Structure formats: structure tokens, C-alpha cells
N, C-alpha and C positions, 0 to 999 in steps of 0.2 A: 856789374852783374847784380841783379836783385838778390839780397841776402838777409832781408829782414822778414820776420814772420808776424802775422796778425793773428792773435788768439781771441776768439769770442767765448767768454765765460758766462754762461747764462745760469744763474743760481736761483735759489728759492726766494730770496728777498731782494735781489738786485741783478742787474745785467751789467757786464763790464766788457770793455774791449781794451786789449793791451798789445802794444807793438814791442817785440823783442829784437835786439840786435844780435850779431853772431856770438857775442860774449855772454848771451843769455840775460842781458840787462834790460829792464823795462825803460824804454825811451819815449813812450807815449801811452797815455791811458785816458779813459773816460768811464764814468760809472753813473748809473741812475737806479734809485730804489724802485721796486716793483710793488704795485698796489696789491694787497691781499684781499680776497673776497671770502666772506664767511656766511654763506646763505642759510645755513642751519647748523645746529650743534654737531660738531665733529666734521663738518664739511669745509674743505679749503679749495678755492679755485683761483686761477689766474686768467687774465684776458690774453689769449695767444696773439691777438693783433697788437696789444701793447708790447709784448715780448719782441715781436718782429720789428716794429717801428723803432724800439730802443736799440735792438741789435744793429740795425742798419745805420741809424743816426750816430750811435756811439762809435762804430767802426770808422766812420768818416771823421768824427771828432778826434779819435786816437791818432789817426794819420796826420791830421792838422797839428795836434799837440807835438808829435814827433818831428814835424817839419818835413814830412816825406810825401811822395806821390805814390799812387798805386803801382807805378813802374818799379818802385823800390821793394815791393812786397813779393817774396818768392812763393808764398803759399799762405793759406788760411787754415788754422786748426780750430775745431769747435769742441767745447766741453760743456756739459749741461747737467742740471738737476735731473736725477734719474727717476724712472718709473712714472713721471707725470705724463698724462695722456692727452693727446689732441686727435680729434677726428674731423676731417675736412673734405670738402667737395673737390674732386679731382679736376673739374673743369674750371671753376672759379677760384680755387684755393681758399675759399672762405670756410673758417671753422663753423661746425654746426652747434657748438656749445662751448662755454668757457672750458679751458683746460682743467682737468681734475688732478690736483696736486698729490704728490706722494704721501703727504701727511694726512690726506683725507680718509675718513673712517666709515663712509656711508655704506661700504660693502661688507662690513663686519658680520652682519647676519648671514649673508651669502657664503662667506668664508666658513663660518661656523657650521652651516648646513653641509657644505662639501666635506668638511672635516668629520662631521658625524656620520656621513655616508661612507667614510673610509677611504677618501681619495688622496689624503696627504702623502701616503707612502709613494704613490705614483708620481705626484708632483715633485717630491723631494728627490726621488731617484733620477728623474729626467732633468730637473732644473737646478738642484742643489739648494733650492729655496723652500720656504714654508708657506702654508696657506694663510695669508695675511692680507688685509686691505692695502697694506703698504705697496704691494706690487701691482703691475699694470693690468693684468688680464681681467679681473673682476670689475675694474673701473671701465675698461673698454666695453665689456658686456653690459654694464649699466647704461652707458651711452646708447648702445645699439637698441636696448629695450625701452629707454625712456625718452629719446628724441624721436618725435613722430616721423615714421617712415624710414628711419635710419637703417634698421636691419634689412629691409627689402632692398634699399639702395646699395648697401654694402655687398649683399649677395649678388647684385647685378654688376659689381665692379665700379660703381660710381663714386665710392668714397675711399679715402686713404687714411690709415692710422699711422701714428708715429709718436715716439717720445720727442722731447723738445729739439734734440739734435736733428731729427728727421724733418720736422716741420721747418726749422730754419734752413736746412739744406734745400728743401723744396722751394722755398721762397727765394733764396739766393740764386738758385738755378732757374728761376722763373717757371717752375713746374715741370722742368725736364727730367729731374732725378728724384727717385723715391728709394732712398737707401739709408741704412744705419750701419753701425759697427757691432762687433760681437759683444762688447761689454754692455752696451745698451740693450741689445737683444736678449742677453742673458738675465735681464732683470724683469722681464715681462711675465714670467710663469708660462711662457709658450715655446721656449727655445731649449732644445736638447743640448746640454753643454758638452756632452761627450761625442755625439754624432755631428754636432755643429750644424744642425738644421732646425727649422721650425717643426715642432712635434705634431703629427696628425692626431695622436691620442689626446693631447692637451687642447688642441683646437676644438676637437669634438667635445671634450669635457666642459670647456668654458663657452662653447657655442660661438666661436669666432670664425667668420668666413676667411679663408686663406687669401682671397682677393684683396683684402685691405692691407696686407702686410708688406713691409719694405724688403728689398734685397739686403742681405747681410754680408758685409765686407770685413777685411782685416782692420785693425785700428789705424794703421798707416796704409792708405790706399788712394786710388783715384776716385774721389767722390763727386767729380764734376768741376765745373768752373763757374765763376760769377762775373757778370759784366756790370754789376750795379754800383761798383765803387770806382769805375773807370778802367778801361782796358779789360783784359781777361786775366783773372787770378785763379789758380787752381785751389780747390779745397781738398786738402791732402791728409788731414789727420782728424780723428774723431774718437772720443772716449767719454764715458760717463764721468762725472766730476771726481768720484773717489778713485777710480782707476787711473784717471789722468794725474791725480796727485801722487799716486804710487809711482808712476813713471817720472814725474817731476822731482820726487824725492830720491830717485835713483835706486829704488828697491827692486832691482831686477834679478836678484839672486834669492833662491829659496831660503826662508828663514828670516828675511828682512821684513820689517813691519813699519807702518806709519799710521797715524791717526790724524784726521782732518776735523777741526772744530769750526763748523759753520753754524747754520741753523740747528742742525743735528750734529752728531759726532760719529765718524765712520772709521773704524779700524780695519785695515787690510794687512794680512801677512802673506807674502808670496810663498806658495807651496810648490812651485815648479811645474813640471809637465804632467803631473798626476793630480786629479782632484782628491782632496781629503774630505771624507764624509764625516760630519760632526755628530757626536753623541750628546752634545750639550746645546742643541738648538742654535748653533751658529750657522752661518750660511756658507755654502761652497759656490764660488762665482768665478767668472773669467776675469783674469787680471788684464790681459791684452792678447792680441794675436798678431804676429809679425811674420811675413813671408809664409803664411799658412801654419806656423808653429804656435800653438796655444800655450799660455802660462795661466795657471789657476791661482786662486787666492782663497784663504779663509777670511770671512768678514763678520764683524759684529757691528750692529748699528744702534746708536743712541738716538732716539727720536728728538730729544731736546738737549741742546748744548748752549750755543749762543742765543737760542730763543729764550732761554731762562733769563739771560741778561737783558734781552730786549723787553721781557715782561717786567723786569725791575724798572725800566724806563717808561714804557708805555702803559703798563697795567697798574703799577703801584706809584709811579712818579717819584721814586726815591733817588734816582740818578738822572742826570741830563745826558751824560756820555758814558759809554761802556768803560772807558779807561778809569773812571772814578772808582770802580769796584776794587782796583788794586790798592788804592790808598785806604779805602774803607776796611778791607780785609787785614791790611798790615797794622792798623791801629789797635787791633784786638790781640790779646795774648793767646787766645784759643777761641774755639767756636761757641763757647758757653753752653754746650749741649744742644745747640740748635741745628737741626738737620732739615734739608729740603729734599723731597723726592719729586722731581719735576715731570710727573706723569700727566702732563696736560693733555696729551693725546694717547695715553696708554704707555706701556713700557716696552721697549725693544729688547734686543738680545742682552743676556741670555734668558730673560724672563718671559718675553712675548705674552704680556697680559694686556689685551686690548681694553679690558674693562677697568683697569687701574686708573686712579686719578691722582692729581697732585696733592702733596701733603707737606705741611710745615709742622714740625714737632719739637718739643723741648722749650717752647717760649715761656718766659717769665717776665715780670715787670722790669727786670734788668736788660731784657732783650731790646734791641733797637734796629734801626735801618742797616747799620753796619753788620749786625749778625745775620740779617736776612740776605744781604749782598754776599757775605762770605759763604753762607750756606749754599747759595746758588752756584758759586764757583766750586766749592768742595763737592757738590753733587755730581758735577761733570767728571771730576777726578775719581770719585768713588765708582761711578758707572764704568769708567775705563778700567778700573781694577777688576770689576766683575768680568769684563771681556777678556782681560789677560788671563785671569784664573780659568775661565772656560776654555780658552785656546790651549793652555797648558794641560788641562784635563783631557783634551782631544789629542794629545801627543805632540804638541808643537814644540815642547822643550822650553827651557828658561830663556827669556829674552835677555840679550846683553844690553840692549838699549832700545828706545822707542823714538822714532822721528815724529815731530809734531809740526802742524801748519794750520792755517786758517786764522780767523780773526782773534779767537781767544788765546792763541799761542803768543800773541804780542804781550800778554800780561805776565810779567816776570813772577809775581807772587803765585799765580796759578801754575806756571810751569814748575816752580820749585815744590809746591805742594804735591803736584802730580808725581814728581820724582820721589818725594818722600813716601807717598802711600804705595807706589809701585815697587819701591826699593831697587830701582834701576836708574840708569842715566837717561835723561831726556835730552834729545838733540833738536834744536830749533835752527833752521837755516837762516842765513842773512836775508834772503828774499822769501817772504811768506807767500808769494804768488805761485805756489808750486802747482796748483790745479791748472792755471792758464799755461804755465811753463810746460807741463806734461803734454797738453794739446799742441803747443808750439813745437816741442821736440818730435812728436809723431809726424807732424806735417813736414818739418825740416828733413827728417829721415826719408820720407817718401820722395821729396824733390831733389835730394842729394846735396843739401847745404848743411853747414854746421857739422862737417864730418869729423872734426877734431874735438876731443873732450875739453870742456871748459875747465879752467883752473878753479881751485878752491876759492869760493867767494866769502868764506868765513861763516860764522854762526856762533851760537851760544850753547854750551852744554851745562845742564843742571844735574848735579850729583846729589843723591839722597843724604839728608842730614838727620832725619827723624829716627829716634831710637825705636827698637822693636816693640817695647812695651807700649809706647804712645801710639805707634802705628796700629797695633792690635786693638787698642782701646777705641780709637776713632773709627776704625773699620767695623768694630762691634756695634757702635752706635748707628752706623749706616745700615747694617744688616737688620737691626731692630726696626729702623724706620721703613725699610723695604717691606718687612713682614706686615707692618701695620697698613701700608699703602695697598698691598695686595689683598689683605683681609677686609678692607673697608668697602 
């Protein structure tokens, strides 16, 4: 009987396909970096056709790497970069424009205008989100207004909108299925997270024709089948990348939290079956929905995490590989008073300052490449501390531990520093592919395989070692740097 799961993990900087066996081990994988397009200051785009070709090609490669045939695959799970917008022709499947990425800030002025007009209270009440270019609605409105003829065609029902999951599903099913799951729908600024429907009020506010929207399903559901890999394989699980990581980390009980460090950093805390409304500009979002039962989460988003390390490599040229940052940080006794605020595209939660820009402060003639590399790593830990503090102020209570995953979590020095500044235990799983695993677990659940709980596959726990005085001193330096970045 087919008992392996293929997970397609479409991220901001790369696309991956992974094959999991019933023991939740990766037995086949393939990955390809995604070209980033920057047509103007603050604009970020992806070629949706590149994403599609990579997803299909890498899925075939992963099967070959695993030595398996499509008959061995029980189902496919999809997880994706959230909020990124694609608009395409329903007849041809051709995108009308490059995908507008979640990092893109071109609609900052539109969001500011809506905020000034007093609409954020409605948006937050319905969606749990804030008026920010980060989310999908203003991006979609921009496409409808700026692609010639798009709005009229959308109103006639000729166009389809989706986040990346929906576009991949459309292509995998050869245009037969236009669906998404609740986690991705909840990130669009158009979905009522309590009533679990597209909001007519918000569609009117953002001027979005309902005809372009996909149907919304549970995170484990019948999303259709694909014949493009050989045979018929059901697509049975779908979740935005951060919610998928929450599932993959096993945070299925209220009070459990994880943070994923990819291009950005995304912390989610399971809040159970009731949405918790933040007083500190955190987000209320849907964690997952299974058998019609929804679980909510509190979320804080860092716009820049691993992207800061990528900048060290591509922008400054002071490293060749990300792993070099661990040795560079370790060789220094302290940060030398050097702080980085990585506000390359503004600041996310809990600051939400679109206009803020990156800052390096505290440089002296004694400062070198190692100080800058260490400051980049420390900045991600400091931003995480800001999120934890905000969640606790919202009544989340003291965290006993924090689960981490994503590329930066492989850095031992970073994980130890994170434990030190948070003053709690940091747990890193043996398998860092928790995002793909979450999508695989959802798909497996839907088709009825992997019914038994997998055994403990090990991991590493980092306990805090920093004394309280040092912790307060380094956090004080960070807070001063943040004030300067916001004021500049």
C-alpha cells in the first residue's frame, strides 16, 4: 500500500520537494533557488511560471532520489510562502503579471490612506490582521488597477486569484480546481476568521470582485488529484508555511509556541479554539482547521531573519556560506557594542514601522566583519525577544520553552544566544524540515496513513547561561538601536 507522502515546500527564496516515509524521515529531496526580482525600491516579485516549473520538476527529482514511483505516494501536501499574490487567466492558466511577494511594500501609501480613513478597526476585527502591505488584499487591488483590463476581466469572472498554494493546485489539477485552505485565506485581509467566510465588507473596502476568489477548505481536505507525476495522486494537505511548521513541531495544544527562521522569522503560539485579540499589534490568525474545528494562534512576524545573513553574503561579501557566521560570532568575547537593526523592508511586529530602515550602530575602528556577522545573528534573537515580550503582555503567560526550526536554527551559537536573551529553554528538533513535515502530516491525516505517533527522533535543547545583568545590558543596547532606527 502507498504510504509515503510528497511535500511541496514553496518558499520565498527556494522551492523544495521532499518525500517522507511513515517514520517521518526524509528519504528523497530536491531544491532549487528562486530568482528574486526587484523592479523598484521596495518592490519584490517572483515569476510564477518559474515557481510552477520548479515545483513539478523538483517533485519528480525527489521521487527519483527516493527510488520511488508515483504508486508509492499516498498523497501530496503543499506548503507555501504566505500572502504572495498571483492573478491568472482562467482559460489559459497564464499569470497576468509576476507574483507580488509578501515582502513587497508598493502598497504602503494605500494602506496608510485606509488607516487614515479609520478602516483598520474593521480590518482587525474581521481578520485579526493589521493594515499593512505585507498582506494580500492591497497587492491584489494593485494588480487589478495596474494591469490593463484586469479589473473588467476579473468582474466578468475571467480571472483567478490565489496565493502560491492555490496557483500550484490549479496547475497540478490542470485547471480543474480553484481552492485554498483556511490558513492561507486568513492572511489575505479578506477572510472573516470567526465566521470562516470571505467578508463582503472587506471585499467592498478593497474593491475585490468575489468572482476571483478560491473556495476555502480545511487544512486537511480533498483538494483534488494530479496526473502530472504519473497515475493519480490525491492532494490532501495544505497550509501556509508558518502554520505548517506549527503542525510539524507538534504545537497542537494551547500555549505551545514555535518560531521558524527562514527569510523572515515567524513566531506562532497556539491559542486554542478562541481567537486572542492583541493589544500590542500582534496578529490573530488561524493555526489550522481539521474536521471543521478551527484552532487559532497569536503571531509575530519578523520581516528579516535569514535574509540578514543572505545580505552578509550577497550584499557585503563578508561570508561565502551562512554557516561561517557561527565561527565568526564565537571568536568574539562579546558584540563590542555593535548592533544591527535589519529593517531593510521596514520593521514587523510588534513595531510595524514601514518607514524604518536598516541600521548599524556602535562601529569603531576595532569593529570588523565578525562584529557585523554577530550583530546580524543577535538582531534576530533580539527581535524574537520583542515578540515574546509582546505576547506575554497580551496575556500569553510565561513560556516554558520555545521550539525553533528553519535554516538559522542549525546555528548552535545562535540557538544558545536566543536561549540566553529569552531566559528560557530553546528546543531544536533533529529534523529541521518541520514546515514540509507539517504539510505531509496534514495530507497523511486526510488519506488515513501514518495513524500511529512517530517515536521521538531526538533533538537538542539549549538552556540559558547568561546572567541577568548581562542580559539586561545587551537588551538595553538593542532597545536603543531600535529607537534610533525608528527615529531616523
